[in-house]
N, C-alpha and C positions, 0 to 999 in steps of 0.2 A: 378430655378426648371423648368422642361418641362413637359407639359401637353399633353398627347396623346388621340387622338380619332380616332375611325374607323368610316369612312363615308360610307352610304349605297351605294349599287350598283343599278343596273337597276330595281331590285326587289322592292326597296323602304322600305327595312327594317328600323327600327328606329335607330337612332344614339345611339352607345353603347360606353362607355369608356372602353378601353382595354389596356392590356400591350403589345400586339403583334399584327402584322397584321394576320388576321385569316388564310388565304389561301396563302401558299408559292408559289411563281412564278418562271419562268425562268429568268425573269429580273426585277429588282427593279429600277425604275427610281426615283432618288433623286433630288428635285427641292427646292433650297433655295430661300425664298422669303422675300421681304421687301417692303411693300406697293405697291404690283402688283395686286390689285384687279381688275383693268381694263383688265388685260391679262389673267386672269385664265380661263375663259370660252373658250376663243379662244385656248389656250394651251391644255386643256384637250379634246376639239373637234378635234384638230390636232392629239393628241396621240391616240384617239379612231379610227380615220380614217387611221392612219398610221400603228399601230401594229397589226399584223394579229392575228386571234383567236388561231391559232396553236402555237402562242408564248405567254405562260402565263406571265401575267404582273401584277405589282402592282406600284402604284405612292406614294411616300412619300414626302410630302411637309414639309420643316423644316422652321417654320415661325418667323420671328423677328419684325413683322409689328405692327405699331401703328394705322393703320386704319381697315377696315372691311374685310381685305383679308381672315382670317379664316372662317368667315360666308359664303362669296362668294364661297370658295372652297366647303363647306358642300352643298350649293344648286347645284353648278355646277356638283358635284359628283353623284347626283342622276340619272343622265342620262349616266353614265359611266358603261361599262360592266366588269370593274376590280375593285379591291379594291383601295380605296384612303385614306391615312392616313395624318392627320395634326398633327404635333409637334410643339407646339407653345413654344418659349423660353422666359422667363421672363427677362433673362439676356443674351444678345447676345455675349457670350464669344467666341473670335476669329473671330468675324465678319462673312462674308459668308462662309470663309473657315471653321470656327467652326460648322456651321450649317451643312455643307456637312458631316463633320466627325459624328455629332449626326445622320444624315440619314444613313450613312454607318452602324453604330452600329445597327440601327433599322431594316436594310434590312435582308429579309429572303431567298433571291435568290442567286445563284452562281454569276451571272453577275449584277453588279451595273453600271447604266448609270446615269451620273451627267449632268445636263443641267440647264440653266438659266430659269427664269420664266417670260421672257419678249418677247418670241416667236422669238428670233434671232437665236435660235439653232433649226433647223427643225426636228421635231420628226420622220419624215419619214426616217431619217437615223439610228434610234434606232435599228431596225432588222439587218441593215448592220453591224453596230458596233459589235453586238453580234456574228453574222455569221462570220465576219472576224476574230474575237478572237478564234472562235472554229476551223476554218479552219487552222489558222496559229498557233494554240495551244499557243497563246499569253496570257500574264497576264494583258497587258495594251493596249487598242486601242484608239489612239488619233485622233479626228476629227480637221484636220489641214486646215487653210486658206493658207498656204504657199507652199504647194505642187501642182502639175499640176491637175487642175480641181477645185481647191478650190480659194476662193475670200474673201476679207475683205470688200466687197461692202456695208454692213450694217454700218461700221464705219462712224459717221457722221463728216464730216469736215476733211480738211487736219491736223489741229491740233492733232486731236485723231489719226489719221494715223500715223503721227510722233511719237507720245507717244508711241503708241503700238509697232511700229517697233523698237524704241529705246530701250525700256523695253526687246524685244526680244533678240536684240543684246546683251544687257548688261547681261542678265541671261545666255545665252550660252556662253559668254566670261568668266563669273564667274564659271561655271560649265560645262567644255567642255566634261568631261567623263560622268558624270551622266546624262547629256541631250543629248548624242550621239543617234541619230536616232529620235529625237523629233524635228521637225522643228517649232512647234508652242507651246513652253512651257507655254504661255499665255492664251491657249485656256481653256475655262471653260466647254467644251463638250468633253466627253470621257467615255469609258467603261473599268471596271477594275473588275477582279474576286475578289469576297469576300474573298476567301482564300488567296489572295495576300496582303490584307490589315492588317496591325498591327496599329490599331487605337491609341494604347497607346503610340506610339513612335511620333505620329503627334502633331505638336505644331503650328496649323494655326494662322495666322494673316492677316486679310484682305481677299481678294477675289481670290488670285491666288492659288487655292488648289492643281492643277495639279503639280506646281512647287514644292510644299511642298511633295507631294507623290513621285515624281520623285527623289528627293534629299535625303529624309529620309528614304524611304522604296520602291524604285524602283522595281517593279516586274520583274521577268525574262521573257524576250520576250516582246518587244514592237513593234507595227506596227501602221500605220496610214492610214486613208482614208481621201480624200478631202471633204471639205464642203464650201458652200457659206454662209458667215455670213448674216443674213437677217437684214431687217429694223426692229426696234422696233415696235411692234404693237400699243402700247399706252403708255403714260407716258413718263418720262425723265430718262436719264442715272443717275445711282448712282455714276458714278465716279466723283471725286473731288480732290483738292489739298491735303486734309487730307488723302484720300485714297492712294494717290501718296506717301505720306510720310510714311504711313504704309507699302506700298510695299517695300520702300527702307530699312525699319527697318526689314522687313522680310528677305530681302535679306541679310543684314548684319548678322542677326542671324543664317541664314542657312550656310553662309560662314565661320563663326567662330564657327561651331558646334564642331570641334576637338580640343583638347588642343593645338596643335601645331599651328593651325590657331588662336585660341585665344590668345596665346602668341604673335604672330606677330602683331595682331590688338592691344593688349595691349602696345606693343612697339610703335607702329605708333601714337597711342593716347597719349602716353606719350610725344613724340616729339612735337605734337601740343600744349602741355601744356606749352612749353617755351614761346609762344607767350603771353597770359596773365600774365605769371610770369615776363617777361622782361618789358611789358608795365606797370604793377603795380610798378615795382622797379624803372622805369624811373619816373613815376609820383610822388613817394614817396620821392625820393631823390631830385626832383626839388622843392619839397614843403619844403625842408630843413631837412628832417629827416636823420639821421646818417645811413650809408649803412648797418650796421649790423642787427639792428632791421627791416630796410626797406627790407631786403633780406628774412629775416623770415616771414614778413607779406605778402610780394609778393609771396612767395612759396605757401601760402594757396590759392592764387587766382589760380595758376596752379593745385594744388590738386582738388580744387572745379570743374574746368573745366574738368579734367580727370575723376572725379567720375561722372559728368552728362553724358559724352560719354560712358563711361563704363557701366553705369547703362542701357543705351537705346540701345547700339549696341552690347555689349558682353554678358551681363547677364541679359537679359530681362526676360528671363523664370525662373530665380532663385530668383528674388527679393522678391517673396512672402514668402521665408523661413525665413526672418528676417524682423523686423520693420525698417522703414527708418532711424530714429535716431541711431539705432543699427549699420546699414551698414555705416552711415556716420562717426560715431565715430571710428569704426574698421578701416575703410579705411584711415581716417586721420591719425590715429596713425602709420600705416603701412609706409604711405607716408612719414611722418616726421622722423620715425625711419630710413628711407632710408639715410637721410642726416647725422643723428648721427652715423650710422654704417659705412659710407663710409670713414671717415678720419682715424679711427682705422685700417680699413682694407688696406688702402693706406701704412700707417706706417708699418704694418705687412709684406706686400709685399716687401717694400723697404729694411727694416732692417733685416728681417728674410730670405728672398728669395733672396736679392740682385738685385732686379729688378730696372729699372730706374723709375723716377717719372712718365714719360709719360705713360709707359706701365703699371705701378702699377695702375695709375688712371683709365686707359681703362679696366683692369681687375676688378677692384673694381666696376666700373659702370655695368659692365656685371653681376657680382656676385650679387650686390644688386637689379639689375633689375629682375633676375631669382628668387631671394628669395621673392621680392615684389610681383611678379605674382603668385607664389605658395602660398604665404600667402594670397593674395586676394582671390583666388579660395577656400582655405581651411578655412579661418577664417571668411570671409565676406559673401560668396555665397554658401558654402557647405550646404546642407539641414541638418537641425538638426535631430539627431537620433530619429527615431520612428515617424517623422512628415510627411515624403514623401507619405506613404500609405494612411495617413488620407486625405491629400489633394486631391489625385487622386480619392478617394472614393467620396468625396464630389462633384468633378467635374462630376462624372459619374452619379450622380442623376438626 
């Protein structure tokens, strides 16, 4: 559930719960926060000093904090000449990226500027982001550390610099067409037209929301401006090994969004399943088990391995459509049916079509692979009829 509050401006009106920000502005600044209470006053002060009065502005904080960040925002907003809204989420679905999507849904302005709450993104560039978008008629303006005039100076330590560079290289290698013209897809500082955002197609995971936007619903017309990544004003970075794993899972989900890419990923995962299968077969036969039951049992290890990878890398966004035990049972039946079906198919190809044993086996492997992939999509992860819209409605609440 999301709780929304409109915080008073400079006149000191009382706090009132509301469903929308009262005064639409030319730009909505969306700031996702998680325990950033020590940075809030400085950030709002910088926004107040940087955004000229001729540019109507509103600030929407989407807060997943467990500290007093919402209260600090309420107090600090009393000195702001623009509306400030706090959306506190009881469940941080999608992480920081999910928070940004919630903020975009709440925005009332044509331009939405997304920035972090730790003061590493200079608010002084907000007017330039919007003005650049207007001049170039772009749908997306990215503040980049990697074009002339930009710098990643605020990244603490060579390790974080290396990780950032590696992540940038990896994403651009995986999505060369989608990220064409974006030198810094890891940037969390950008402006986008509200009319260019289709929030319903976004499936954020972690903190790289720009990558999500660029790949799933890239607006027509993208341009960049340089910016210098600042030192964090207070507190510690939220980057962690866990966030790194979420980022890799997010990449895998984006890369396998199309059926063809999912089929390729399905096949690659199937190949890796030979390792636990053969290892289990070796251990069971060494223990004295006959090779036939050993092969049947060992195959289950490969099936379990494939299921785990497919769950987390290919169909993460569809797991909610069926219960875990249901998915496991259906996937296991399909995987084992593959073995049962393959032998009759080989016999059919040899005796009816006159194929050689080798070519018949190869064709049977391809046929059963395609059937298993289609069956997995349709019988294990396809949304149940009538359930998709209900889930979306619950998420939007």
